[in-house]
N, C-alpha and C positions, 0 to 999 in steps of 0.2 A: 504493500500500500504506500502511495506517495504522500508525504507529509504536506500539510497546507502551508507551513512557513519554512523559510530557508534562510541561512546566513549568507551575507554578501560582504565583500571587501571593496571599498571605494577609496581611491587615492584622492583626498580632498584638497590637499596642498602639499608642497614638497616635504618629503620625509614624514608624512602622516597618513596612514591608512586607517580609515574608520570602518568599524564593523556595525552592521545593522541587520535586523530581521525583516525580510521581505516575503511577499506572497509568491508561492510557486505559480507559474503560468497555469491557468485553469482551463485553457482551451488551445487547441492546435489547429493550424491551417491544414488543408488537405495534403500539402506536400512537406509538412514539417516533421521534425524528429525531436523528441524530448530526451535529453540525456542526463544521467546522474553523474556529475563530474567527480573523477577520482583523483587525478594528479594534475598539477599545474607547474610548468617550468618557468623559472625566472631567467630572462635573457638580458643581454647588454642594453637593448632598447628599453626594457622595463626599468633598468637601473638609471638610465638617462632620465626617464619620466619621473621616477621616484625622487631624483635629485632636483627636479624642476628644470632640467636642461635639455629635454627632448624638443627639437625644433618644431615638431608637428603635433604636439599633444596638449590640448587645452584641458585644464582641470576644472571641476572634478571628473574622474572617469573610473569606471569599474575595471579593475585590473584583469590580466589574464588573456593570453592568445595562443599559447602552446599548451596542449592539454590532452588528457584521455578521459573517457567516460564510458558508461554502459547505457544502452538504450532502454528506456522504461516505457515509452509510448511512441506511436507513430500516427501520422495523419491517414485519413481514409484512402488516399490515392498513392501512398508510398509503396513502392514495389521492390526496392533494392536493399532496404534496411528492415530489420525485424527486432522485436523486443529481445533483449539479452545479448545483442551484438556488442562487441568491443569496438569503439570508434574514436576517431578524432575528427576535427573539422578545419576547413580552410577559412581563416578569419577575415577574408576580403569581402566587403560589401561594395559592389560595383553597379554602375548605372546601366550598362549595356547599350547605351545610345550614343556615346561620344565617339570621336574618331579612333582613339586607341582600342576601345571595346569592339567597334565594328571591324577593326583590323585583326582581332583576335589577341590583342595585347592588353587584356583587361587588368593585368597586374600593374599597369601604369594608367588606369582609368583616370580621366580628368576629374572625376568626382569620387575618387576612392576614399572609403572609410575603412579603417582597420580596427577590428574589435580589440578592445584593450587600450586603444589610443584615441581614435576619433569617434569611436562607437563603444557602447558598453561591452566589456569582456566577460570571461567565464568564471570569474572569482566568486562563485556561489555554488550552492548545492545542485541546482538544476539549471539547464540552459537549453534554449530552443535553437535548432539548426535547420536550415532548408536541406532537403534531401540531396540536392545537387552539389552541396559543399560538405557532405558527410562521407567519410571513408571508413569502410568496415575492414577490420584487421583480423587475421586468423587468430583463433583462440589461444594458440601456443605462445603468442607474443604478450609480454607483460604490460600492465598499465603504465609502468615506469617508462618502458621503451616507446610505447605509443605516444606518450607526452612529448617525446623528442623528435617526432616526425616533422613537426613544423620547422625547426631549424635545419633538419636534414633536407627538407624541400628547398630551403634557401640555398644550401650547398649544391643540390642537384641542379638548380636553375643556373647558378653562377658558372658551374663547370660545363654546362651544356652550351654556353656562349663561346667556348674555346673551340674553334674549328681545327680539325686534324690534330687533336690533342695527343695522339700517339706519336707524333713527330716532334713534340715540344716538351721542354723543361718548364715546369710550373713552380714559381716561388710564391709562397703564401706568407704575408706579413700578419702575424698574430696567431697564437696557439690556443686561444680561447675556444669555446664550444663551436662557433662558426668556423674559425680557422681550422680546427681539428677536423670537422666534417668536410670542409672543402678539400683538405688534404686527402681524406679518405676517398672522396668521390673522384678526385683527380687520379688517384692510384687505381681505383676500380675501373675507370674509363680508359686506363692504359697509357697515362702520360709517360713520356720518356723518362722523366725523373721528377720527383716532388721534393722540394726543400721548404722548410718552415722556420721562420725566425720569431723570437720572443725574448723577453727579459726574464720570464718565469720558468725556472728549471723544472718545477713540478709538472707543468703543462707539457713541456718538451719531452720529459721522461715518459709521460703517458703516450705520446705519439710514437715513441720508440717501441713501447710495449705493443702497439698496434701495427708495428711493422714499417713505420715511416722513420727511417734511420737518419736521414739527412736533415739535421737541425742546427740552428745557429743560436747560441745563447748570447744575447746582446749585452748581458751583464759581464761577459768575459772577453768578448771580441766584437769588433765593429761588423756591420753588415757586409762591407766590402771584403774584410778579412775572411769572414765565414764563407762568402760566395767563392772566393779564390781557393780556399781550402777544399771545398767540396767539388767545385766544378773545374778548377784549374783555369785553362784558357778557353773553356767552352762557355758560350753565352747562354742566358735563359731568354725564352721568347714570350713568356706570360708571367705577369705579376698580379696577384690578387690581394687587395688591401682589405683586411678583415678585422681591423682593430679601431679605426676611426680616429687616428692621430696623425698630425701633419708629418712628423719625421718618418713614419712608416711609408707614407705616400712618396716622399722624396727618395727614400731608399730604392723603391721599385722603379720610379720614373728615371732616376739618375743612372741605373745600372742595367735596365732591360735592354735587350738587343735592339739596334735600330730597326724601325718598322714593326716593333713588338706591340703587345697589347697589355694594358693595365686596367683591371676591372676593380671598381669601387663597390665594396659590399658594406664596409663599416659605416656607422652613423657618427657624424661629427657634431660635437657640441659647439664648436666654433668653426667658421669658414676657413678652410686651409688655403694657403697661398701656393701657387704652382707656376713655375717658369714656363709660360706658354711658348716663348721663343724657342726654348730647348725642345719642347714637345713638337713644334712645327719643324724644326731643323732635322729632327730624328724621325719624323713622320710616324709618331706613336699614335696608337688608338687608345684614348683614355675614355672609358665607358662605364656607366653605372649599371648595376645589377639590382633590380628591384623585386624582392620577395620571390614569387614563384607563380606557376600556373598549374592547372590540373595534372598535366602529365608529369610534373616534377614530384608531386605527391605519389603518383602511381609508381614512378621509378624508385623513390625512396622506400616505399612499402615493399616492392619486389626484392630489392637488395637487402632489406632488413630480414625478410622472411627467408631468403636464400642463405643468409649468414655472411654475405660479403661485407655488409655494413654493420659496424659495431657501435651500438648506442649505450648499452648498460654501463660500460667502463667510464663514461663521461660523468656519471652521477656520483657526486662526492658528499653531499649532505642532503638532509630532508628536514622539514619543519612542519608542525601541525598548522592547520589553517589559522588558528587564532594567534599564531606567532609570526604572521606575515611581516610585520615591522622588524622583528628580531632577525628574520632571515636576511633582509636587506642590510641590517647592521653587521651581521656576521660576514657577509660578502665584502663590505667595505673594510672591515678590520682584519680579514684573513685572506687576502688575495693570493698569497703564496701557496695555499692549500685548497683552493676552491676552483671548481670548474663549472659543474651544473648543479644547481640547487633546485630541489623539488618541494612543492607544497602538497602535503597530504590533505585532500579535501574531505574524503570519506573513506 
């Protein structure tokens, strides 16, 4: 039986999540799915929002956009989802009528709203999803792993933008959850070589446990020294910025092979400066990568189920729902031993 009331977590102002009791949705549209939320992941964008520094998040907003849950009810015309299914959802609300949407690029919809940022998120006991944004995951996959499919889809999308990846060396700036997943996806897609740089040895060691051995510890050597040590005189053709800080962007742009590609995945709290004369003279492609599309979720699920993609090792801590604020505080105070933090909702 579904309870009438549910708890909800709202970011009301920077560094303050307020808890409230709300009513569970009492009716579903014909194409809607009601899920009982189980896990919520905290990501870098959530941290920016929590600190009041996310450039596209007005407050207040209900938290949560990467999650897992169990289906407890479906609308009368839902055919692909049933009660009891383990699911996650794509948190993009799109208009379907703008130029990008008509071109199939709804991930950059002119009127895009992302749940947890510009629209209410899933930080509550129950959440309503439309069927076409719901993904059913085989029962052998844990709720923990399902909650990480959203960042995995980010990595799937970014690496899909690298053409002929098997002929290219990919360098990833940042070994956080997104950088880790991008490195995993680049390796799965057959990149010639994958290199990851970061200041955090704990995060770099996890990558090595996952079979990505070419790492640069920026607390011990410069980016250029690390690239020379690993690649020698061989250049790299693709740089993927996954941390959202200006020096990381400069490292990639300044060292990628002429005619190379630099993809921007990280979220910047401040606008970075970039030497566009250098970009022009080297004919670099500097390109943004925005979230994901349906096929990126499908690909992430496929490789998770097959065992090629490893998500469980990224989980380092978990907190109960009523300790949401404490989870953020822990992340801020313990960056050296934190990668992915989960909130146990139910």
